[in-house]
C-alpha positions in Angstrom: 23.0 -102.1 -14.4 21.8 -105.5 -13.9 18.2 -106.3 -13.3 17.2 -108.4 -10.4 15.8 -112.5 -11.0 12.7 -112.1 -12.9 12.6 -108.4 -13.6 13.0 -109.0 -17.4 10.3 -111.7 -17.2 7.8 -108.9 -15.1 8.8 -106.3 -17.9 7.7 -108.6 -21.0 4.7 -109.7 -19.4 3.8 -106.3 -18.6 4.1 -105.8 -22.6 1.9 -108.6 -23.0 -0.7 -107.4 -20.7 -0.5 -103.9 -22.3 -1.1 -105.3 -25.6 -4.6 -105.6 -27.3 -3.5 -108.8 -28.8 -0.5 -111.3 -29.2 2.9 -109.6 -29.7 5.9 -111.0 -31.7 9.6 -110.9 -30.3 10.2 -107.9 -32.6 6.8 -106.2 -31.2 8.0 -106.8 -27.4 11.2 -105.3 -28.2 10.1 -102.3 -29.4 7.6 -102.2 -26.6 10.3 -102.3 -24.0 12.2 -99.6 -25.9 14.7 -101.8 -27.6 17.0 -101.8 -24.8 17.0 -105.5 -24.8 18.9 -108.1 -27.7 16.2 -109.4 -29.6 17.5 -112.9 -28.9 16.9 -111.8 -25.2 13.2 -111.0 -25.9 12.9 -114.1 -27.6 14.7 -116.5 -24.8 12.8 -114.7 -21.9 9.5 -115.6 -24.3 10.2 -118.9 -25.0 10.6 -119.3 -21.3 7.7 -117.8 -20.4 6.0 -120.5 -22.8 7.6 -123.1 -21.2 6.4 -122.4 -17.8 2.7 -121.9 -18.6 2.7 -118.2 -18.4 2.5 -117.3 -22.1 0.4 -118.9 -25.0 2.0 -118.6 -28.7 0.8 -119.1 -32.0 2.6 -119.2 -35.3 2.3 -115.9 -37.2 4.6 -115.7 -40.2 8.5 -117.0 -39.7 8.1 -115.7 -36.0 5.8 -116.9 -32.7 3.4 -114.3 -31.3 2.8 -114.7 -27.6 0.4 -113.5 -25.5 -0.4 -114.0 -21.9 -2.4 -116.8 -20.3 -3.3 -115.4 -16.9 -3.3 -111.8 -15.8 -1.1 -110.4 -13.1 -3.4 -111.8 -10.3 -3.6 -115.1 -11.3 -0.2 -115.5 -11.7 0.7 -114.2 -8.2 -2.0 -116.6 -7.2 -0.1 -119.3 -8.6 2.9 -118.4 -6.9 1.5 -118.6 -3.4 -0.2 -121.5 -4.4 3.4 -123.2 -5.2 4.9 -121.9 -2.0 1.9 -123.4 -0.4 2.0 -126.7 -1.9 5.6 -126.8 -1.4 5.3 -126.8 2.9 4.6 -129.8 4.7 3.2 -127.9 7.3 0.4 -125.9 5.7 -1.8 -125.3 8.9 1.1 -123.5 10.3 1.7 -121.7 7.2 -2.0 -120.2 6.7 -2.4 -119.5 10.2 0.9 -117.5 10.2 -0.5 -115.8 6.9 -3.5 -114.8 8.3 -2.2 -113.7 11.6 -0.1 -111.5 9.9 -2.4 -109.8 7.6 -3.6 -106.4 8.0 -7.4 -105.9 9.8 -8.6 -104.9 5.9 -7.3 -107.9 4.8 -8.6 -110.0 7.1 -11.7 -108.6 6.8 -11.7 -109.3 2.8 -10.4 -112.7 3.1 -13.2 -113.5 5.2 -15.7 -112.1 2.9 -14.0 -113.9 0.3 -14.5 -116.8 2.0 -17.9 -116.1 2.6 -18.6 -115.6 -1.1 -17.3 -118.9 -2.1 -19.5 -120.6 0.5 -22.6 -120.2 -1.3 
């Protein structure tokens, strides 16, 4: 069965977030149930590092990887990239706020008020 784009990265990130410390590719592979080839895990971790999502440090002959941000931070970064790519920010933000649930709108207003002072 073929995975959706980004699904493997999400699975690897979930393993990194669940860990108490940095993980080597072999440890990530074991956490994922050995369903992926070692070389695939190395490739995914390398890509996450290149994207700035994972940090790495030498551990013997391999690297050990750890997440740079938590999941909400990564999602916020994706949202920011999408907004930055749009020339009409005002309209995008207006539509975003219009489409929020009442609960989310209240939460957003609270967050904005808290950031003001």
